[in-house]
CHARMM internal coordinates of N, CA and C (Angstrom, degrees):
IC EDIT
DIST 1 N 1 CA 1.4485
DIST 1 CA 1 C 1.5303
ANGL 1 N 1 CA 1 C 109.54
DIST 1 C 2 N 1.2958
ANGL 1 CA 1 C 2 N 116.66
DIHE 1 N 1 CA 1 C 2 N 129.33
DIST 2 N 2 CA 1.4648
ANGL 1 C 2 N 2 CA 122.02
DIHE 1 CA 1 C 2 N 2 CA -178.05
DIST 2 CA 2 C 1.5289
ANGL 2 N 2 CA 2 C 110.96
DIHE 1 C 2 N 2 CA 2 C -80.59
DIST 2 C 3 N 1.3486
ANGL 2 CA 2 C 3 N 116.17
DIHE 2 N 2 CA 2 C 3 N 139.76
DIST 3 N 3 CA 1.4706
ANGL 2 C 3 N 3 CA 119.09
DIHE 2 CA 2 C 3 N 3 CA 178.11
DIST 3 CA 3 C 1.5345
ANGL 3 N 3 CA 3 C 112.05
DIHE 2 C 3 N 3 CA 3 C -61.12
DIST 3 C 4 N 1.3318
ANGL 3 CA 3 C 4 N 115.81
DIHE 3 N 3 CA 3 C 4 N 154.61
DIST 4 N 4 CA 1.4639
ANGL 3 C 4 N 4 CA 121.57
DIHE 3 CA 3 C 4 N 4 CA 178.65
DIST 4 CA 4 C 1.5156
ANGL 4 N 4 CA 4 C 112.16
DIHE 3 C 4 N 4 CA 4 C -83.63
DIST 4 C 5 N 1.3355
ANGL 4 CA 4 C 5 N 116.94
DIHE 4 N 4 CA 4 C 5 N -32.91
DIST 5 N 5 CA 1.4582
ANGL 4 C 5 N 5 CA 121.91
DIHE 4 CA 4 C 5 N 5 CA -174.27
DIST 5 CA 5 C 1.5279
ANGL 5 N 5 CA 5 C 110.04
DIHE 4 C 5 N 5 CA 5 C -121.39
DIST 5 C 6 N 1.3171
ANGL 5 CA 5 C 6 N 113.86
DIHE 5 N 5 CA 5 C 6 N 142.01
DIST 6 N 6 CA 1.4578
ANGL 5 C 6 N 6 CA 121.13
DIHE 5 CA 5 C 6 N 6 CA 178.25
DIST 6 CA 6 C 1.5145
ANGL 6 N 6 CA 6 C 109.17
DIHE 5 C 6 N 6 CA 6 C -129.40
DIST 6 C 7 N 1.3186
ANGL 6 CA 6 C 7 N 115.59
DIHE 6 N 6 CA 6 C 7 N 161.20
DIST 7 N 7 CA 1.4532
ANGL 6 C 7 N 7 CA 122.27
DIHE 6 CA 6 C 7 N 7 CA 174.69
DIST 7 CA 7 C 1.5296
ANGL 7 N 7 CA 7 C 107.24
DIHE 6 C 7 N 7 CA 7 C -122.16
DIST 7 C 8 N 1.3223
ANGL 7 CA 7 C 8 N 116.49
DIHE 7 N 7 CA 7 C 8 N 140.78
DIST 8 N 8 CA 1.4603
ANGL 7 C 8 N 8 CA 121.12
DIHE 7 CA 7 C 8 N 8 CA 174.43
DIST 8 CA 8 C 1.5232
ANGL 8 N 8 CA 8 C 106.82
DIHE 7 C 8 N 8 CA 8 C -81.36
DIST 8 C 9 N 1.3275
ANGL 8 CA 8 C 9 N 115.63
DIHE 8 N 8 CA 8 C 9 N 130.85
DIST 9 N 9 CA 1.4571
ANGL 8 C 9 N 9 CA 121.37
DIHE 8 CA 8 C 9 N 9 CA -179.47
DIST 9 CA 9 C 1.5257
ANGL 9 N 9 CA 9 C 109.86
DIHE 8 C 9 N 9 CA 9 C -121.83
DIST 9 C 10 N 1.3349
ANGL 9 CA 9 C 10 N 115.00
DIHE 9 N 9 CA 9 C 10 N 157.18
DIST 10 N 10 CA 1.4575
ANGL 9 C 10 N 10 CA 121.53
DIHE 9 CA 9 C 10 N 10 CA -178.15
DIST 10 CA 10 C 1.5305
ANGL 10 N 10 CA 10 C 107.56
DIHE 9 C 10 N 10 CA 10 C -139.45
DIST 10 C 11 N 1.3407
ANGL 10 CA 10 C 11 N 116.43
DIHE 10 N 10 CA 10 C 11 N 143.26
DIST 11 N 11 CA 1.4639
ANGL 10 C 11 N 11 CA 118.86
DIHE 10 CA 10 C 11 N 11 CA 177.41
DIST 11 CA 11 C 1.5277
ANGL 11 N 11 CA 11 C 110.34
DIHE 10 C 11 N 11 CA 11 C -104.51
DIST 11 C 12 N 1.3192
ANGL 11 CA 11 C 12 N 117.08
DIHE 11 N 11 CA 11 C 12 N -177.80
DIST 12 N 12 CA 1.4641
ANGL 11 C 12 N 12 CA 121.83
DIHE 11 CA 11 C 12 N 12 CA -177.29
DIST 12 CA 12 C 1.5240
ANGL 12 N 12 CA 12 C 113.11
DIHE 11 C 12 N 12 CA 12 C -64.57
DIST 12 C 13 N 1.3196
ANGL 12 CA 12 C 13 N 117.81
DIHE 12 N 12 CA 12 C 13 N -19.81
DIST 13 N 13 CA 1.4664
ANGL 12 C 13 N 13 CA 122.69
DIHE 12 CA 12 C 13 N 13 CA 178.18
DIST 13 CA 13 C 1.5309
ANGL 13 N 13 CA 13 C 111.33
DIHE 12 C 13 N 13 CA 13 C -90.33
DIST 13 C 14 N 1.3358
ANGL 13 CA 13 C 14 N 116.07
DIHE 13 N 13 CA 13 C 14 N 7.98
DIST 14 N 14 CA 1.4662
ANGL 13 C 14 N 14 CA 123.44
DIHE 13 CA 13 C 14 N 14 CA -178.90
DIST 14 CA 14 C 1.5276
ANGL 14 N 14 CA 14 C 112.66
DIHE 13 C 14 N 14 CA 14 C 59.67
DIST 14 C 15 N 1.3263
ANGL 14 CA 14 C 15 N 114.84
DIHE 14 N 14 CA 14 C 15 N 38.39
DIST 15 N 15 CA 1.4583
ANGL 14 C 15 N 15 CA 122.10
DIHE 14 CA 14 C 15 N 15 CA 172.60
DIST 15 CA 15 C 1.5259
ANGL 15 N 15 CA 15 C 106.81
DIHE 14 C 15 N 15 CA 15 C -99.08
DIST 15 C 16 N 1.3154
ANGL 15 CA 15 C 16 N 116.80
DIHE 15 N 15 CA 15 C 16 N 142.07
DIST 16 N 16 CA 1.4578
ANGL 15 C 16 N 16 CA 122.02
DIHE 15 CA 15 C 16 N 16 CA -174.40
DIST 16 CA 16 C 1.5179
ANGL 16 N 16 CA 16 C 111.46
DIHE 15 C 16 N 16 CA 16 C -110.65
DIST 16 C 17 N 1.3144
ANGL 16 CA 16 C 17 N 114.66
DIHE 16 N 16 CA 16 C 17 N 154.18
DIST 17 N 17 CA 1.4540
ANGL 16 C 17 N 17 CA 122.24
DIHE 16 CA 16 C 17 N 17 CA 174.74
DIST 17 CA 17 C 1.5220
ANGL 17 N 17 CA 17 C 107.17
DIHE 16 C 17 N 17 CA 17 C -157.03
DIST 17 C 18 N 1.3180
ANGL 17 CA 17 C 18 N 116.22
DIHE 17 N 17 CA 17 C 18 N 179.11
DIST 18 N 18 CA 1.4575
ANGL 17 C 18 N 18 CA 120.40
DIHE 17 CA 17 C 18 N 18 CA 172.91
DIST 18 CA 18 C 1.5211
ANGL 18 N 18 CA 18 C 107.81
DIHE 17 C 18 N 18 CA 18 C -121.04
DIST 18 C 19 N 1.3356
ANGL 18 CA 18 C 19 N 115.25
DIHE 18 N 18 CA 18 C 19 N 154.77
DIST 19 N 19 CA 1.4583
ANGL 18 C 19 N 19 CA 121.18
DIHE 18 CA 18 C 19 N 19 CA -176.06
DIST 19 CA 19 C 1.5163
ANGL 19 N 19 CA 19 C 108.30
DIHE 18 C 19 N 19 CA 19 C -144.53
DIST 19 C 20 N 1.3288
ANGL 19 CA 19 C 20 N 118.57
DIHE 19 N 19 CA 19 C 20 N 143.04
DIST 20 N 20 CA 1.4657
ANGL 19 C 20 N 20 CA 120.15
DIHE 19 CA 19 C 20 N 20 CA 177.74
DIST 20 CA 20 C 1.5361
ANGL 20 N 20 CA 20 C 110.71
DIHE 19 C 20 N 20 CA 20 C -55.63
DIST 20 C 21 N 1.3225
ANGL 20 CA 20 C 21 N 116.40
DIHE 20 N 20 CA 20 C 21 N 130.02
DIST 21 N 21 CA 1.4600
ANGL 20 C 21 N 21 CA 121.82
DIHE 20 CA 20 C 21 N 21 CA -174.87
DIST 21 CA 21 C 1.5315
ANGL 21 N 21 CA 21 C 112.53
DIHE 20 C 21 N 21 CA 21 C -66.19
DIST 21 C 22 N 1.3251
ANGL 21 CA 21 C 22 N 117.47
DIHE 21 N 21 CA 21 C 22 N -22.45
DIST 22 N 22 CA 1.4649
ANGL 21 C 22 N 22 CA 120.01
DIHE 21 CA 21 C 22 N 22 CA -177.36
DIST 22 CA 22 C 1.5256
ANGL 22 N 22 CA 22 C 113.05
DIHE 21 C 22 N 22 CA 22 C -90.26
DIST 22 C 23 N 1.3277
ANGL 22 CA 22 C 23 N 117.87
DIHE 22 N 22 CA 22 C 23 N 6.35
DIST 23 N 23 CA 1.4636
ANGL 22 C 23 N 23 CA 121.31
DIHE 22 CA 22 C 23 N 23 CA -179.90
DIST 23 CA 23 C 1.5206
ANGL 23 N 23 CA 23 C 110.47
DIHE 22 C 23 N 23 CA 23 C -114.59
DIST 23 C 24 N 1.3372
ANGL 23 CA 23 C 24 N 117.09
DIHE 23 N 23 CA 23 C 24 N 150.43
DIST 24 N 24 CA 1.4650
ANGL 23 C 24 N 24 CA 119.56
DIHE 23 CA 23 C 24 N 24 CA 174.72
DIST 24 CA 24 C 1.5363
ANGL 24 N 24 CA 24 C 109.55
DIHE 23 C 24 N 24 CA 24 C -62.73
DIST 24 C 25 N 1.3199
ANGL 24 CA 24 C 25 N 116.39
DIHE 24 N 24 CA 24 C 25 N 144.95
DIST 25 N 25 CA 1.4634
ANGL 24 C 25 N 25 CA 120.14
DIHE 24 CA 24 C 25 N 25 CA -179.95
DIST 25 CA 25 C 1.5194
ANGL 25 N 25 CA 25 C 110.22
DIHE 24 C 25 N 25 CA 25 C -66.23
DIST 25 C 26 N 1.3368
ANGL 25 CA 25 C 26 N 117.20
DIHE 25 N 25 CA 25 C 26 N 144.41
DIST 26 N 26 CA 1.4636
ANGL 25 C 26 N 26 CA 119.36
DIHE 25 CA 25 C 26 N 26 CA 177.75
DIST 26 CA 26 C 1.5285
ANGL 26 N 26 CA 26 C 110.47
DIHE 25 C 26 N 26 CA 26 C -69.92
DIST 26 C 27 N 1.3180
ANGL 26 CA 26 C 27 N 116.47
DIHE 26 N 26 CA 26 C 27 N 155.70
DIST 27 N 27 CA 1.4649
ANGL 26 C 27 N 27 CA 122.14
DIHE 26 CA 26 C 27 N 27 CA 179.73
DIST 27 CA 27 C 1.5282
ANGL 27 N 27 CA 27 C 109.67
DIHE 26 C 27 N 27 CA 27 C -57.16
DIST 27 C 28 N 1.3277
ANGL 27 CA 27 C 28 N 116.24
DIHE 27 N 27 CA 27 C 28 N 135.94
DIST 28 N 28 CA 1.4575
ANGL 27 C 28 N 28 CA 121.51
DIHE 27 CA 27 C 28 N 28 CA 177.24
DIST 28 CA 28 C 1.5183
ANGL 28 N 28 CA 28 C 114.78
DIHE 27 C 28 N 28 CA 28 C 89.32
DIST 28 C 29 N 1.3251
ANGL 28 CA 28 C 29 N 117.76
DIHE 28 N 28 CA 28 C 29 N -1.32
DIST 29 N 29 CA 1.4645
ANGL 28 C 29 N 29 CA 121.80
DIHE 28 CA 28 C 29 N 29 CA -178.98
DIST 29 CA 29 C 1.5212
ANGL 29 N 29 CA 29 C 109.83
DIHE 28 C 29 N 29 CA 29 C -118.52
DIST 29 C 30 N 1.3350
ANGL 29 CA 29 C 30 N 116.48
DIHE 29 N 29 CA 29 C 30 N 144.16
DIST 30 N 30 CA 1.4565
ANGL 29 C 30 N 30 CA 122.21
DIHE 29 CA 29 C 30 N 30 CA 178.61
DIST 30 CA 30 C 1.5321
ANGL 30 N 30 CA 30 C 109.50
DIHE 29 C 30 N 30 CA 30 C -123.39
DIST 30 C 31 N 1.3112
ANGL 30 CA 30 C 31 N 114.80
DIHE 30 N 30 CA 30 C 31 N 154.04
DIST 31 N 31 CA 1.4606
ANGL 30 C 31 N 31 CA 121.42
DIHE 30 CA 30 C 31 N 31 CA 174.68
DIST 31 CA 31 C 1.5318
ANGL 31 N 31 CA 31 C 108.44
DIHE 30 C 31 N 31 CA 31 C -64.20
DIST 31 C 32 N 1.3271
ANGL 31 CA 31 C 32 N 117.07
DIHE 31 N 31 CA 31 C 32 N 126.73
DIST 32 N 32 CA 1.4649
ANGL 31 C 32 N 32 CA 121.81
DIHE 31 CA 31 C 32 N 32 CA -178.94
DIST 32 CA 32 C 1.5313
ANGL 32 N 32 CA 32 C 112.17
DIHE 31 C 32 N 32 CA 32 C -92.41
DIST 32 C 33 N 1.3346
ANGL 32 CA 32 C 33 N 117.08
DIHE 32 N 32 CA 32 C 33 N 4.58
DIST 33 N 33 CA 1.4571
ANGL 32 C 33 N 33 CA 120.13
DIHE 32 CA 32 C 33 N 33 CA 173.07
DIST 33 CA 33 C 1.5133
ANGL 33 N 33 CA 33 C 116.14
DIHE 32 C 33 N 33 CA 33 C 91.17
DIST 33 C 34 N 1.3301
ANGL 33 CA 33 C 34 N 118.28
DIHE 33 N 33 CA 33 C 34 N 17.83
DIST 34 N 34 CA 1.4675
ANGL 33 C 34 N 34 CA 119.91
DIHE 33 CA 33 C 34 N 34 CA 178.01
DIST 34 CA 34 C 1.5165
ANGL 34 N 34 CA 34 C 108.84
DIHE 33 C 34 N 34 CA 34 C -137.18
DIST 34 C 35 N 1.3222
ANGL 34 CA 34 C 35 N 116.67
DIHE 34 N 34 CA 34 C 35 N 130.30
DIST 35 N 35 CA 1.4556
ANGL 34 C 35 N 35 CA 123.49
DIHE 34 CA 34 C 35 N 35 CA 178.09
DIST 35 CA 35 C 1.5166
ANGL 35 N 35 CA 35 C 108.43
DIHE 34 C 35 N 35 CA 35 C -131.85
DIST 35 C 36 N 1.3378
ANGL 35 CA 35 C 36 N 116.71
DIHE 35 N 35 CA 35 C 36 N 142.09
DIST 36 N 36 CA 1.4512
ANGL 35 C 36 N 36 CA 120.14
DIHE 35 CA 35 C 36 N 36 CA 178.13
DIST 36 CA 36 C 1.5090
ANGL 36 N 36 CA 36 C 111.45
DIHE 35 C 36 N 36 CA 36 C 177.58
DIST 36 C 37 N 1.3307
ANGL 36 CA 36 C 37 N 115.47
DIHE 36 N 36 CA 36 C 37 N -165.58
DIST 37 N 37 CA 1.4588
ANGL 36 C 37 N 37 CA 121.38
DIHE 36 CA 36 C 37 N 37 CA 175.06
DIST 37 CA 37 C 1.5301
ANGL 37 N 37 CA 37 C 108.54
DIHE 36 C 37 N 37 CA 37 C -67.04
DIST 37 C 38 N 1.3214
ANGL 37 CA 37 C 38 N 116.72
DIHE 37 N 37 CA 37 C 38 N 161.00
DIST 38 N 38 CA 1.4633
ANGL 37 C 38 N 38 CA 121.23
DIHE 37 CA 37 C 38 N 38 CA -176.75
DIST 38 CA 38 C 1.5214
ANGL 38 N 38 CA 38 C 111.63
DIHE 37 C 38 N 38 CA 38 C -54.34
DIST 38 C 39 N 1.3293
ANGL 38 CA 38 C 39 N 117.93
DIHE 38 N 38 CA 38 C 39 N -47.98
DIST 39 N 39 CA 1.4685
ANGL 38 C 39 N 39 CA 120.25
DIHE 38 CA 38 C 39 N 39 CA -177.76
DIST 39 CA 39 C 1.5242
ANGL 39 N 39 CA 39 C 112.09
DIHE 38 C 39 N 39 CA 39 C -66.23
DIST 39 C 40 N 1.3321
ANGL 39 CA 39 C 40 N 117.39
DIHE 39 N 39 CA 39 C 40 N -34.42
DIST 40 N 40 CA 1.4697
ANGL 39 C 40 N 40 CA 120.83
DIHE 39 CA 39 C 40 N 40 CA 176.82
DIST 40 CA 40 C 1.5268
ANGL 40 N 40 CA 40 C 110.58
DIHE 39 C 40 N 40 CA 40 C -65.76
DIST 40 C 41 N 1.3295
ANGL 40 CA 40 C 41 N 116.58
DIHE 40 N 40 CA 40 C 41 N -42.67
DIST 41 N 41 CA 1.4638
ANGL 40 C 41 N 41 CA 120.66
DIHE 40 CA 40 C 41 N 41 CA 179.88
DIST 41 CA 41 C 1.5269
ANGL 41 N 41 CA 41 C 111.09
DIHE 40 C 41 N 41 CA 41 C -66.59
DIST 41 C 42 N 1.3171
ANGL 41 CA 41 C 42 N 117.36
DIHE 41 N 41 CA 41 C 42 N -42.50
DIST 42 N 42 CA 1.4696
ANGL 41 C 42 N 42 CA 119.79
DIHE 41 CA 41 C 42 N 42 CA 178.57
DIST 42 CA 42 C 1.5234
ANGL 42 N 42 CA 42 C 110.94
DIHE 41 C 42 N 42 CA 42 C -64.13
DIST 42 C 43 N 1.3110
ANGL 42 CA 42 C 43 N 117.60
DIHE 42 N 42 CA 42 C 43 N -37.47
DIST 43 N 43 CA 1.4579
ANGL 42 C 43 N 43 CA 121.58
DIHE 42 CA 42 C 43 N 43 CA 176.26
DIST 43 CA 43 C 1.5271
ANGL 43 N 43 CA 43 C 110.72
DIHE 42 C 43 N 43 CA 43 C -63.99
DIST 43 C 44 N 1.3140
ANGL 43 CA 43 C 44 N 116.39
DIHE 43 N 43 CA 43 C 44 N -41.90
DIST 44 N 44 CA 1.4707
ANGL 43 C 44 N 44 CA 120.57
DIHE 43 CA 43 C 44 N 44 CA 177.90
DIST 44 CA 44 C 1.5342
ANGL 44 N 44 CA 44 C 110.29
DIHE 43 C 44 N 44 CA 44 C -62.34
DIST 44 C 45 N 1.3135
ANGL 44 CA 44 C 45 N 117.41
DIHE 44 N 44 CA 44 C 45 N -44.28
DIST 45 N 45 CA 1.4698
ANGL 44 C 45 N 45 CA 121.00
DIHE 44 CA 44 C 45 N 45 CA 178.06
DIST 45 CA 45 C 1.5258
ANGL 45 N 45 CA 45 C 109.88
DIHE 44 C 45 N 45 CA 45 C -59.33
DIST 45 C 46 N 1.3242
ANGL 45 CA 45 C 46 N 118.31
DIHE 45 N 45 CA 45 C 46 N -42.65
DIST 46 N 46 CA 1.4692
ANGL 45 C 46 N 46 CA 121.49
DIHE 45 CA 45 C 46 N 46 CA 177.73
DIST 46 CA 46 C 1.5255
ANGL 46 N 46 CA 46 C 111.76
DIHE 45 C 46 N 46 CA 46 C -59.03
DIST 46 C 47 N 1.3090
ANGL 46 CA 46 C 47 N 116.91
DIHE 46 N 46 CA 46 C 47 N -34.95
DIST 47 N 47 CA 1.4662
ANGL 46 C 47 N 47 CA 121.30
DIHE 46 CA 46 C 47 N 47 CA -178.52
DIST 47 CA 47 C 1.5208
ANGL 47 N 47 CA 47 C 112.51
DIHE 46 C 47 N 47 CA 47 C -76.14
DIST 47 C 48 N 1.3271
ANGL 47 CA 47 C 48 N 117.88
DIHE 47 N 47 CA 47 C 48 N -39.20
DIST 48 N 48 CA 1.4667
ANGL 47 C 48 N 48 CA 120.14
DIHE 47 CA 47 C 48 N 48 CA -172.86
DIST 48 CA 48 C 1.5220
ANGL 48 N 48 CA 48 C 114.27
DIHE 47 C 48 N 48 CA 48 C -95.29
DIST 48 C 49 N 1.3265
ANGL 48 CA 48 C 49 N 118.29
DIHE 48 N 48 CA 48 C 49 N -22.90
DIST 49 N 49 CA 1.4684
ANGL 48 C 49 N 49 CA 120.78
DIHE 48 CA 48 C 49 N 49 CA -177.12
DIST 49 CA 49 C 1.5236
ANGL 49 N 49 CA 49 C 108.42
DIHE 48 C 49 N 49 CA 49 C -99.61
DIST 49 C 50 N 1.3100
ANGL 49 CA 49 C 50 N 115.42
DIHE 49 N 49 CA 49 C 50 N 79.37
DIST 50 N 50 CA 1.4653
ANGL 49 C 50 N 50 CA 120.84
DIHE 49 CA 49 C 50 N 50 CA -174.11
DIST 50 CA 50 C 1.5247
ANGL 50 N 50 CA 50 C 113.12
DIHE 49 C 50 N 50 CA 50 C -90.20
DIST 50 C 51 N 1.3208
ANGL 50 CA 50 C 51 N 118.24
DIHE 50 N 50 CA 50 C 51 N -20.46
DIST 51 N 51 CA 1.4652
ANGL 50 C 51 N 51 CA 122.39
DIHE 50 CA 50 C 51 N 51 CA 177.91
DIST 51 CA 51 C 1.5175
ANGL 51 N 51 CA 51 C 107.41
DIHE 50 C 51 N 51 CA 51 C -120.15
DIST 51 C 52 N 1.3284
ANGL 51 CA 51 C 52 N 116.58
DIHE 51 N 51 CA 51 C 52 N 105.64
DIST 52 N 52 CA 1.4565
ANGL 51 C 52 N 52 CA 121.66
DIHE 51 CA 51 C 52 N 52 CA -172.67
DIST 52 CA 52 C 1.5285
ANGL 52 N 52 CA 52 C 113.94
DIHE 51 C 52 N 52 CA 52 C -72.77
DIST 52 C 53 N 1.3234
ANGL 52 CA 52 C 53 N 117.20
DIHE 52 N 52 CA 52 C 53 N -11.40
DIST 53 N 53 CA 1.4730
ANGL 52 C 53 N 53 CA 119.11
DIHE 52 CA 52 C 53 N 53 CA -179.48
DIST 53 CA 53 C 1.5257
ANGL 53 N 53 CA 53 C 109.94
DIHE 52 C 53 N 53 CA 53 C -69.77
DIST 53 C 54 N 1.3410
ANGL 53 CA 53 C 54 N 117.11
DIHE 53 N 53 CA 53 C 54 N 141.68
DIST 54 N 54 CA 1.4642
ANGL 53 C 54 N 54 CA 119.19
DIHE 53 CA 53 C 54 N 54 CA 173.32
DIST 54 CA 54 C 1.5244
ANGL 54 N 54 CA 54 C 110.01
DIHE 53 C 54 N 54 CA 54 C -58.09
DIST 54 C 55 N 1.3134
ANGL 54 CA 54 C 55 N 116.01
DIHE 54 N 54 CA 54 C 55 N 149.75
DIST 55 N 55 CA 1.4628
ANGL 54 C 55 N 55 CA 121.08
DIHE 54 CA 54 C 55 N 55 CA -179.10
DIST 55 CA 55 C 1.5303
ANGL 55 N 55 CA 55 C 111.64
DIHE 54 C 55 N 55 CA 55 C -53.30
DIST 55 C 56 N 1.3272
ANGL 55 CA 55 C 56 N 117.49
DIHE 55 N 55 CA 55 C 56 N -37.76
DIST 56 N 56 CA 1.4740
ANGL 55 C 56 N 56 CA 120.76
DIHE 55 CA 55 C 56 N 56 CA -177.35
DIST 56 CA 56 C 1.5273
ANGL 56 N 56 CA 56 C 112.62
DIHE 55 C 56 N 56 CA 56 C -67.17
DIST 56 C 57 N 1.3160
ANGL 56 CA 56 C 57 N 118.72
DIHE 56 N 56 CA 56 C 57 N -15.78
DIST 57 N 57 CA 1.4714
ANGL 56 C 57 N 57 CA 121.55
DIHE 56 CA 56 C 57 N 57 CA 179.90
DIST 57 CA 57 C 1.5295
ANGL 57 N 57 CA 57 C 113.36
DIHE 56 C 57 N 57 CA 57 C -102.51
DIST 57 C 58 N 1.3254
ANGL 57 CA 57 C 58 N 117.08
DIHE 57 N 57 CA 57 C 58 N -3.43
DIST 58 N 58 CA 1.4604
ANGL 57 C 58 N 58 CA 120.03
DIHE 57 CA 57 C 58 N 58 CA -179.72
DIST 58 CA 58 C 1.5031
ANGL 58 N 58 CA 58 C 111.61
DIHE 57 C 58 N 58 CA 58 C -81.24
END
COOR INIT
IC SEED 1 N 1 CA 1 C
IC BUILD
């Protein structure tokens, strides 16, 4: 069963992903300040992650 709520997460390389809101965040990832349904979170990631290259390669 898929979770209802997700959180947008970001790592030190400024790469984004989504994570189930009811689970502890994985090591190396921080809450990026947006929580919602899966489609809402994916839409938010599309809006904020405009340069897919890791920060170290920019």
